[in-house]
SEPAMI-311997 format. One record per residue (C-alpha): residue in one letter; residue number from 0; y, x, z. Coordinates in Angstrom, 1 decimal, always signed. Layout:
BEGIN
a, NUM, Y, X, Z
...
//
This chain:
BEGIN
m, 0, +39.4, +0.6, +13.0
p, 1, +41.0, +2.7, +10.3
s, 2, +39.2, +3.5, +7.3
l, 3, +35.8, +5.3, +7.4
f, 4, +33.9, +7.4, +4.8
l, 5, +30.2, +8.9, +4.8
n, 6, +29.9, +11.6, +1.9
f, 7, +26.7, +13.0, +0.5
n, 8, +28.1, +16.3, -1.2
h, 9, +24.8, +17.8, -3.4
i, 10, +22.3, +17.3, -1.2
t, 11, +18.9, +18.6, -1.6
f, 12, +16.1, +17.9, +0.8
s, 13, +12.2, +18.3, +1.3
y, 14, +9.9, +17.9, +4.3
d, 15, +8.1, +21.1, +5.1
t, 16, +4.6, +19.3, +4.4
s, 17, +6.1, +18.3, +0.8
t, 18, +5.4, +20.6, -2.5
e, 19, +8.5, +19.1, -3.9
a, 20, +12.0, +17.9, -2.7
l, 21, +12.7, +14.4, -1.7
f, 22, +16.4, +14.5, -2.9
a, 23, +17.5, +16.9, -5.3
d, 24, +21.5, +17.7, -5.8
i, 25, +22.2, +14.3, -4.7
s, 26, +26.0, +12.8, -3.8
f, 27, +27.1, +9.8, -3.3
n, 28, +30.0, +7.7, -1.0
a, 29, +29.9, +4.8, +1.6
a, 30, +33.0, +3.2, +2.7
t, 31, +33.4, +0.5, +5.3
g, 32, +31.3, -2.4, +5.0
w, 33, +27.7, -2.5, +4.2
s, 34, +25.7, -0.6, +1.6
g, 35, +21.9, -1.6, +0.9
v, 36, +19.5, +1.3, +0.8
i, 37, +16.7, +0.2, -1.6
g, 38, +13.8, +1.7, -3.4
a, 39, +9.9, +1.5, -3.3
n, 40, +8.0, +2.5, -0.2
g, 41, +8.0, +5.9, +0.6
t, 42, +11.0, +7.0, -1.8
g, 43, +12.7, +8.3, +1.1
k, 44, +15.1, +5.3, +2.4
t, 45, +14.8, +6.0, +6.2
t, 46, +15.1, +9.7, +5.6
l, 47, +18.2, +9.0, +3.6
m, 48, +19.3, +6.8, +7.0
k, 49, +18.7, +9.5, +9.3
l, 50, +20.5, +12.1, +7.1
a, 51, +23.4, +9.8, +7.2
t, 52, +23.2, +9.4, +11.0
g, 53, +22.7, +13.3, +11.8
l, 54, +19.0, +12.8, +12.7
l, 55, +17.9, +15.1, +10.0
s, 56, +20.0, +18.1, +8.1
p, 57, +19.7, +18.9, +4.4
v, 58, +18.3, +22.0, +2.7
e, 59, +21.4, +22.6, +1.0
g, 60, +24.8, +20.8, +0.6
n, 61, +26.9, +19.1, +3.2
i, 62, +27.1, +15.8, +4.9
n, 63, +30.5, +14.4, +6.1
v, 64, +29.5, +11.8, +9.0
p, 65, +32.2, +9.8, +11.0
a, 66, +31.6, +11.2, +14.9
h, 67, +29.5, +8.2, +16.2
a, 68, +26.8, +7.0, +14.1
i, 69, +23.3, +5.2, +15.4
y, 70, +20.1, +4.6, +13.7
c, 71, +18.0, +1.7, +14.0
d, 72, +14.5, +2.6, +13.4
q, 73, +11.9, +0.3, +12.2
r, 74, +9.6, +0.4, +15.1
t, 75, +10.3, -1.2, +18.0
d, 76, +7.7, +0.7, +20.2
d, 77, +10.2, +1.6, +23.0
v, 78, +12.8, +0.3, +25.2
p, 79, +16.5, +0.5, +23.4
n, 80, +18.3, +3.7, +25.4
r, 81, +20.9, +2.0, +26.4
l, 82, +19.7, -2.0, +26.7
r, 83, +19.9, -1.9, +30.8
d, 84, +23.6, -0.7, +30.3
l, 85, +23.8, -3.9, +27.9
l, 86, +22.4, -6.6, +30.4
a, 87, +24.5, -5.2, +33.2
a, 88, +27.7, -5.1, +31.1
t, 89, +30.2, -8.0, +31.8
d, 90, +32.8, -7.4, +28.9
r, 91, +33.3, -10.3, +26.1
s, 92, +31.6, -8.5, +23.9
a, 93, +28.5, -7.9, +25.9
h, 94, +28.6, -11.7, +26.8
v, 95, +28.7, -12.7, +22.8
i, 96, +25.9, -10.3, +21.8
k, 97, +23.7, -11.2, +24.6
s, 98, +24.4, -14.9, +23.8
q, 99, +23.8, -14.7, +20.0
s, 100, +20.8, -12.4, +20.2
g, 101, +19.1, -14.6, +22.8
i, 102, +18.5, -11.6, +25.0
e, 103, +17.1, -12.2, +28.7
d, 104, +18.3, -10.1, +31.9
d, 105, +14.7, -9.0, +32.3
w, 106, +13.4, -8.1, +28.7
c, 107, +13.1, -4.3, +30.0
e, 108, +10.4, -5.0, +32.8
r, 109, +8.5, -7.0, +30.7
w, 110, +9.4, -5.1, +27.3
d, 111, +5.4, -4.8, +26.6
t, 112, +5.1, -8.4, +26.4
l, 113, +7.5, -8.9, +24.2
s, 114, +7.2, -10.2, +20.5
h, 115, +8.4, -7.8, +17.9
g, 116, +11.1, -10.2, +17.0
e, 117, +12.5, -10.3, +20.1
r, 118, +12.5, -6.3, +20.3
k, 119, +14.2, -6.0, +17.2
r, 120, +17.0, -8.4, +18.3
a, 121, +17.6, -6.3, +21.5
q, 122, +17.4, -2.9, +19.3
i, 123, +20.1, -4.6, +17.1
g, 124, +22.3, -6.4, +20.0
v, 125, +22.4, -2.9, +21.6
a, 126, +23.5, -0.8, +18.6
l, 127, +26.2, -3.4, +17.7
w, 128, +27.7, -3.4, +21.6
l, 129, +28.1, +0.5, +21.5
e, 130, +30.4, +0.1, +18.2
p, 131, +29.4, +3.1, +16.5
d, 132, +31.5, +4.4, +13.2
v, 133, +28.0, +4.5, +11.1
l, 134, +25.1, +1.9, +11.9
a, 135, +21.7, +2.7, +10.0
i, 136, +19.3, -0.1, +10.2
d, 137, +15.8, -0.3, +8.7
e, 138, +14.5, -3.8, +8.0
p, 139, +16.6, -6.0, +10.9
t, 140, +14.8, -9.1, +10.1
n, 141, +11.3, -8.0, +10.1
h, 142, +9.6, -10.2, +12.6
v, 143, +12.4, -12.3, +13.4
d, 144, +12.3, -16.4, +13.0
a, 145, +14.9, -18.5, +10.9
a, 146, +17.6, -19.0, +13.9
a, 147, +17.1, -15.2, +14.8
r, 148, +17.7, -14.3, +11.4
e, 149, +20.5, -16.3, +11.0
n, 150, +21.9, -14.9, +14.0
i, 151, +21.4, -11.4, +13.0
f, 152, +23.2, -12.1, +9.6
q, 153, +26.3, -13.6, +11.6
a, 154, +26.2, -10.1, +13.7
l, 155, +26.3, -7.8, +10.8
r, 156, +28.5, -9.4, +9.0
s, 157, +31.0, -9.0, +11.8
f, 158, +30.5, -5.5, +11.9
k, 159, +33.6, -3.5, +11.3
g, 160, +32.2, +0.3, +10.3
i, 161, +30.3, +1.8, +7.9
g, 162, +26.8, +0.3, +7.6
l, 163, +23.7, +1.3, +5.8
l, 164, +20.8, -1.5, +5.4
v, 165, +17.4, -1.1, +4.3
s, 166, +15.8, -4.6, +3.9
h, 167, +13.4, -6.8, +2.0
d, 168, +15.3, -9.5, +2.3
r, 169, +17.1, -10.2, -0.9
e, 170, +19.2, -12.9, +0.2
l, 171, +20.5, -10.8, +3.1
l, 172, +21.3, -7.6, +0.6
d, 173, +23.1, -10.3, -1.6
l, 174, +25.0, -11.8, +1.2
l, 175, +26.3, -8.6, +3.1
c, 176, +26.5, -5.5, +0.4
y, 177, +29.2, -4.2, -1.6
q, 178, +27.3, -1.6, -2.9
c, 179, +23.5, -0.7, -3.2
i, 180, +22.4, +2.8, -3.0
y, 181, +19.2, +2.9, -4.9
i, 182, +16.7, +5.5, -4.6
d, 183, +14.2, +7.1, -7.2
p, 184, +13.0, +10.3, -6.0
p, 185, +14.6, +12.9, -6.8
e, 186, +17.9, +10.8, -7.8
v, 187, +20.0, +8.3, -6.2
i, 188, +21.6, +5.8, -8.0
v, 189, +24.8, +4.3, -6.7
r, 190, +25.5, +0.4, -8.4
p, 191, +28.1, -2.0, -6.9
g, 192, +27.2, -5.7, -5.5
g, 193, +24.1, -6.2, -3.5
y, 194, +20.5, -6.4, -4.5
s, 195, +20.7, -8.8, -7.5
q, 196, +23.2, -7.5, -9.3
t, 197, +22.1, -3.5, -8.6
i, 198, +18.6, -4.3, -10.1
h, 199, +20.0, -6.1, -12.7
a, 200, +22.2, -3.4, -13.7
i, 201, +19.6, -0.9, -13.6
e, 202, +17.0, -2.8, -15.4
e, 203, +19.6, -3.5, -18.3
e, 204, +20.0, +0.5, -18.4
r, 205, +16.5, +1.4, -18.4
g, 206, +15.6, -1.5, -21.2
a, 207, +18.9, +0.7, -23.2
v, 208, +16.8, +4.0, -22.6
k, 209, +13.6, +2.6, -24.0
k, 210, +15.0, +1.3, -27.0
q, 211, +16.9, +4.5, -27.4
y, 212, +13.6, +6.2, -27.0
l, 213, +11.6, +3.7, -29.2
l, 214, +13.7, +4.0, -32.1
k, 215, +14.2, +8.1, -31.4
r, 216, +10.5, +8.0, -31.6
s, 217, +9.8, +6.1, -34.9
a, 218, +12.6, +8.3, -36.5
l, 219, +10.8, +11.5, -35.5
k, 220, +7.5, +9.9, -36.5
e, 221, +9.2, +9.6, -39.6
l, 222, +10.5, +12.9, -40.3
k, 223, +7.3, +14.3, -39.1
k, 224, +5.8, +12.9, -42.5
e, 225, +8.6, +13.8, -44.5
v, 226, +8.1, +17.6, -43.2
q, 227, +4.6, +17.2, -44.0
r, 228, +5.5, +15.8, -47.4
r, 229, +8.1, +18.6, -48.3
q, 230, +5.3, +21.3, -46.4
t, 231, +2.5, +20.0, -49.1
e, 232, +5.5, +20.1, -52.2
a, 233, +6.4, +23.7, -51.1
t, 234, +2.9, +25.0, -51.4
k, 235, +2.1, +23.6, -54.5
s, 236, +5.6, +24.8, -56.0
k, 237, +4.6, +28.4, -54.4
k, 238, +1.5, +28.4, -56.6
r, 239, +3.6, +27.4, -59.6
v, 240, +5.1, +30.7, -59.4
s, 241, +2.2, +33.0, -58.4
k, 242, +0.5, +35.2, -60.9
k, 243, -2.2, +35.5, -58.5
g, 244, -5.4, +34.6, -60.1
l, 245, -4.0, +35.2, -63.7
a, 246, -5.6, +37.3, -65.9
k, 247, -3.3, +40.5, -66.9
k, 248, -3.4, +39.5, -70.8
d, 249, -2.5, +36.1, -70.4
s, 250, +1.2, +36.8, -71.5
d, 251, +1.7, +33.3, -72.1
a, 252, +1.1, +32.1, -68.6
r, 253, +2.9, +34.9, -67.1
a, 254, +5.9, +34.0, -68.6
k, 255, +5.9, +30.7, -68.0
r, 256, +5.6, +31.6, -64.0
d, 257, +8.5, +34.0, -64.8
a, 258, +10.7, +31.5, -66.3
a, 259, +9.9, +29.3, -63.4
r, 260, +11.3, +31.8, -60.8
v, 261, +14.0, +32.3, -63.0
s, 262, +14.9, +28.6, -63.0
g, 263, +14.5, +28.2, -59.2
k, 264, +13.7, +24.6, -59.2
d, 265, +10.3, +25.0, -57.7
a, 266, +12.0, +26.9, -54.8
v, 267, +14.4, +23.6, -53.7
a, 268, +11.0, +22.0, -52.2
g, 269, +10.7, +25.2, -49.9
r, 270, +14.8, +25.3, -48.9
l, 271, +14.4, +21.2, -48.4
k, 272, +11.5, +22.0, -46.1
k, 273, +13.2, +24.4, -44.1
q, 274, +16.0, +22.1, -43.7
l, 275, +14.2, +19.2, -42.7
s, 276, +12.1, +21.3, -40.1
g, 277, +15.6, +22.4, -38.7
r, 278, +16.4, +18.7, -38.1
l, 279, +12.8, +18.3, -36.4
s, 280, +13.4, +20.4, -34.1
q, 281, +16.7, +19.2, -33.1
m, 282, +15.1, +15.5, -33.1
n, 283, +12.4, +17.1, -30.6
d, 284, +14.7, +18.4, -28.5
e, 285, +17.1, +15.2, -28.3
f, 286, +13.6, +13.0, -27.9
d, 287, +12.3, +15.4, -25.1
q, 288, +16.0, +14.6, -23.4
i, 289, +15.4, +10.8, -23.0
k, 290, +14.5, +10.2, -19.5
l, 291, +11.7, +7.6, -19.5
k, 292, +10.6, +6.2, -16.5
k, 293, +6.7, +5.3, -16.2
d, 294, +5.5, +2.0, -15.9
y, 295, +3.0, +2.0, -13.1
t, 296, +0.2, -0.6, -13.4
m, 297, +1.1, -3.2, -10.5
g, 298, -2.0, -5.7, -10.2
i, 299, -4.8, -4.8, -8.0
w, 300, -8.5, -6.0, -7.8
l, 301, -9.7, -7.5, -4.6
p, 302, -13.0, -7.5, -4.0
g, 303, -13.5, -10.3, -1.7
s, 304, -16.7, -11.9, -1.1
v, 305, -17.3, -15.3, +0.6
s, 306, -19.0, -15.6, +3.8
r, 307, -22.2, -17.7, +3.4
r, 308, -22.0, -18.9, +6.8
d, 309, -20.7, -22.6, +7.8
y, 310, -17.8, -21.5, +9.9
l, 311, -15.9, -18.3, +10.7
v, 312, -14.1, -19.4, +13.5
q, 313, -15.3, -22.4, +15.9
l, 314, -13.4, -22.7, +19.2
p, 315, -12.9, -25.9, +21.6
a, 316, -9.4, -26.7, +22.8
n, 317, -8.3, -24.2, +25.5
r, 318, -5.3, -22.3, +26.3
l, 319, -4.2, -18.9, +26.3
k, 320, -1.5, -17.3, +28.5
m, 321, +1.4, -15.1, +27.3
g, 322, +3.0, -12.9, +29.9
e, 323, +3.5, -14.2, +33.5
y, 324, +4.7, -17.4, +32.5
k, 325, +4.2, -18.9, +28.9
i, 326, +1.2, -20.8, +27.9
l, 327, -0.3, -21.4, +24.5
h, 328, -2.3, -25.0, +24.5
y, 329, -4.5, -25.2, +21.3
p, 330, -6.8, -28.0, +20.3
d, 331, -10.4, -27.7, +18.7
l, 332, -9.8, -25.1, +16.4
l, 333, -12.6, -24.7, +13.1
i, 334, -12.0, -22.2, +10.1
k, 335, -14.3, -22.3, +7.1
p, 336, -15.3, -19.4, +4.8
k, 337, -12.7, -20.5, +1.9
d, 338, -10.0, -21.8, +4.3
h, 339, -6.2, -20.4, +3.6
i, 340, -4.3, -21.1, +6.6
g, 341, -0.3, -20.5, +7.5
i, 342, +0.4, -19.6, +10.8
t, 343, +4.2, -20.4, +12.1
g, 344, +6.2, -20.7, +15.1
p, 345, +9.3, -19.4, +16.7
n, 346, +9.6, -15.5, +18.2
g, 347, +7.7, -15.4, +21.5
s, 348, +5.6, -18.9, +21.0
g, 349, +2.4, -16.8, +20.5
k, 350, +1.4, -16.5, +16.8
s, 351, +0.5, -13.0, +17.5
t, 352, -1.8, -13.5, +21.0
l, 353, -3.5, -16.7, +18.7
i, 354, -4.6, -14.6, +16.0
r, 355, -5.8, -11.7, +18.5
h, 356, -7.8, -14.6, +20.4
l, 357, -9.2, -15.3, +16.8
v, 358, -10.1, -12.0, +15.9
h, 359, -12.2, -11.4, +18.9
h, 360, -14.2, -15.1, +18.0
i, 361, -14.9, -14.1, +14.1
n, 362, -18.5, -15.4, +13.0
a, 363, -18.7, -12.5, +10.8
p, 364, -19.9, -8.4, +10.9
d, 365, -17.2, -6.2, +11.7
d, 366, -17.2, -4.5, +8.2
n, 367, -16.4, -7.5, +6.7
i, 368, -13.1, -8.3, +8.8
t, 369, -10.1, -7.2, +7.7
y, 370, -7.4, -7.4, +10.3
i, 371, -3.7, -6.1, +9.9
p, 372, -1.4, -6.4, +13.2
q, 373, +2.5, -6.6, +12.9
e, 374, +2.9, -2.7, +14.2
i, 375, +0.5, -0.2, +15.2
p, 376, +1.7, +2.6, +17.5
l, 377, +2.5, +6.1, +15.9
e, 378, +0.0, +7.8, +17.4
r, 379, -3.0, +5.3, +16.0
s, 380, -1.2, +5.5, +12.7
q, 381, -1.8, +9.3, +12.2
q, 382, -5.1, +9.1, +13.3
i, 383, -6.0, +6.2, +10.8
l, 384, -4.6, +8.2, +8.1
h, 385, -6.5, +11.2, +9.2
e, 386, -9.5, +9.2, +8.9
a, 387, -9.0, +8.0, +5.6
l, 388, -8.1, +11.4, +4.5
t, 389, -12.0, +12.7, +5.4
l, 390, -13.5, +10.1, +3.2
s, 391, -15.8, +11.3, +0.4
h, 392, -13.9, +12.2, -3.0
d, 393, -14.9, +8.8, -4.5
k, 394, -14.0, +6.5, -1.9
l, 395, -10.7, +8.3, -1.2
g, 396, -10.1, +8.0, -5.1
h, 397, -11.0, +4.3, -5.1
l, 398, -8.9, +3.8, -1.9
m, 399, -5.7, +6.0, -3.7
t, 400, -5.9, +3.8, -6.7
i, 401, -5.5, +0.4, -4.7
v, 402, -2.5, +2.0, -2.8
s, 403, -0.9, +3.2, -6.5
r, 404, -1.3, -0.4, -7.4
l, 405, +0.7, -2.1, -4.5
g, 406, +3.5, +0.6, -5.6
s, 407, +3.4, +4.1, -4.0
l, 408, +2.7, +7.5, -5.3
p, 409, -1.1, +8.5, -3.8
q, 410, +0.4, +12.2, -3.6
r, 411, +3.4, +11.2, -1.4
l, 412, +1.1, +9.5, +0.9
l, 413, -1.6, +12.4, +1.1
e, 414, +1.1, +15.0, +1.9
s, 415, +3.0, +12.8, +4.6
a, 416, +2.4, +13.6, +8.2
e, 417, +4.4, +10.1, +9.2
p, 418, +4.0, +7.6, +6.3
s, 419, +6.3, +5.0, +6.4
p, 420, +5.6, +1.6, +8.0
g, 421, +5.5, +0.1, +4.4
e, 422, +3.1, +2.6, +3.2
f, 423, +0.5, +2.7, +6.4
r, 424, +0.3, -1.3, +5.4
k, 425, -0.7, -0.6, +2.0
l, 426, -3.0, +1.9, +3.4
l, 427, -4.3, -0.7, +5.8
l, 428, -4.7, -3.2, +3.4
a, 429, -6.0, -0.8, +0.8
l, 430, -9.1, +0.3, +3.7
g, 431, -9.7, -3.6, +4.1
m, 432, -10.2, -4.3, +0.5
t, 433, -12.8, -1.9, +0.0
k, 434, -14.9, -3.3, +3.4
e, 435, -15.4, -6.7, +0.8
p, 436, -13.6, -8.8, +3.1
h, 437, -15.0, -12.3, +4.5
i, 438, -11.6, -12.9, +6.1
i, 439, -8.3, -11.0, +5.9
i, 440, -5.7, -11.7, +8.6
m, 441, -2.2, -10.4, +8.1
d, 442, +0.5, -10.9, +11.0
e, 443, +3.8, -10.6, +9.3
p, 444, +2.2, -9.4, +6.0
t, 445, +5.6, -8.7, +4.3
n, 446, +7.5, -6.6, +7.0
h, 447, +8.0, -3.1, +5.8
l, 448, +7.1, -3.8, +2.2
d, 449, +9.6, -3.7, -0.8
l, 450, +10.0, -6.5, -3.0
p, 451, +7.6, -4.8, -5.9
s, 452, +4.8, -4.8, -3.0
i, 453, +5.3, -8.1, -2.1
e, 454, +5.0, -9.4, -5.5
c, 455, +1.8, -7.8, -6.0
l, 456, +0.2, -9.2, -2.6
e, 457, +1.2, -12.2, -3.5
a, 458, -0.7, -11.9, -6.7
a, 459, -3.8, -10.0, -4.9
l, 460, -3.9, -12.6, -2.2
g, 461, -3.6, -15.5, -4.6
d, 462, -6.7, -14.6, -6.1
c, 463, -8.5, -13.8, -3.3
p, 464, -11.9, -16.2, -2.5
c, 465, -12.5, -15.4, +0.9
c, 466, -10.8, -16.7, +4.1
l, 467, -7.1, -16.1, +4.8
v, 468, -5.0, -16.3, +7.9
l, 469, -1.4, -15.1, +7.3
v, 470, +1.0, -15.0, +10.1
s, 471, +4.6, -15.4, +8.3
h, 472, +8.3, -16.3, +8.8
d, 473, +8.4, -15.9, +4.9
m, 474, +7.8, -19.9, +4.0
y, 475, +7.9, -18.6, +0.2
f, 476, +5.2, -16.6, +0.7
l, 477, +2.7, -19.1, +2.5
d, 478, +3.7, -21.9, +0.5
k, 479, +2.0, -19.8, -2.6
l, 480, -0.9, -19.0, -0.2
t, 481, -1.9, -21.0, +2.1
t, 482, -3.3, -25.1, +1.8
t, 483, -3.2, -25.3, +5.7
r, 484, -0.7, -25.1, +8.1
w, 485, -0.7, -24.4, +11.9
d, 486, +2.8, -24.6, +13.6
i, 487, +3.3, -23.8, +17.1
a, 488, +6.3, -25.5, +18.9
r, 489, +7.7, -25.5, +22.4
d, 490, +7.3, -28.3, +24.7
e, 491, +10.4, -30.6, +24.7
d, 492, +10.6, -30.1, +28.7
s, 493, +9.6, -26.9, +29.6
e, 494, +10.6, -23.4, +28.2
e, 495, +7.2, -21.8, +29.0
i, 496, +5.1, -24.5, +27.0
y, 497, +3.7, -24.2, +23.7
y, 498, +1.6, -26.3, +21.7
l, 499, -0.6, -25.7, +18.4
h, 500, -0.6, -28.3, +15.5
m, 501, -2.5, -29.0, +12.7
l, 502, -0.1, -29.6, +9.5
v, 503, -1.5, -30.7, +6.3
//
């Protein structure tokens, strides 16, 4: 494949519902290889990807995009357009992709029963098989287990075109990307290297700017004091040469003040004050030019309360049917009010099925249950956003405070007709926190969240006194937050039978 280039030339873009431009006069280039697209939730990562693949058009400027571009959405609601063609294909590339991604022949027919991890693998498999010039992928490792993640990494590494990658997976960004595009509206900053190198460089730059800001502020403060002192001196000097208040017959006093005027000594203070005022004005202008990013409070108060009941879930051993063939067997289950449980297992093993089953058997009022599933259909997302926006002024203010402390700008969320999945998860969590939950159940809680938000979520849930049930492939996240592990594994003699094991 010949060398390819993607060029953004002085691009300005805004949505009709927004009062400000999301991007203002941005320019950057991307060549063959992977460019990481990073930034906080809601800053425009998905918008930039859609601009790069021709799904959106800029308000101003132009984008030079190679002919064949594909965008892989975060959502996996629908069957990929060309999945049937991939399943029917017999070429070597199709065979390798289907084998590497574990894509099975009947996935189109049973799409609704597939795990989100299986759907994501199919989505990416189709995109790679089509061999686009530009491939933009939004969160490729969301929902996938460790084995699938490794397969996706190897597949992406073999891609020969221009790749744009949005991910909260720091290791993936570091291993794949030759540069990162950091979005900080309305600016876009491009730095060489993966995520770690880019963030380190940006933090150093901001540290230097903050140091300059503090030095200028200190110098400005001292100069203002000096100007005030000279102002006082000038006022005194003016009084020394003024004849106001002197008696007309007091010739001696008048002569002294005439002499002071002739000598000009007292006028020096006035001239110095004028000079310092000029320097003060110049320094004020220089100070105003320093662009210091505001540090937002990222801490969060989680008003969780502990149930006074003996248990929240108590179920006898049973089995759950998953689709047409698969079965999950589980032993006696007991969840107490202060338990922190992590649920693990490969894609398609029934983790989401299990927690949906648990939700229906929780021994607590609905208002004290916070359940956040992996994905929510777009229509339902918009409905929940509308319900949130119709809250009373005080409740909406409290809700937006929590959202802001999870790292999103409330105003951007309020103006959005379709929040990003990351922002929407924050909204759901914030809504749940206002209920004083007895139990919080989250299915893949770190999916779609940016890294600062994940760290904030860890801190918030770490202090949570109520019951936690977390499903995740992120072992670091689970190790920090849970004390009990429920692991689902496939039966050695059957591909359709799974068992839940209690680990300490």
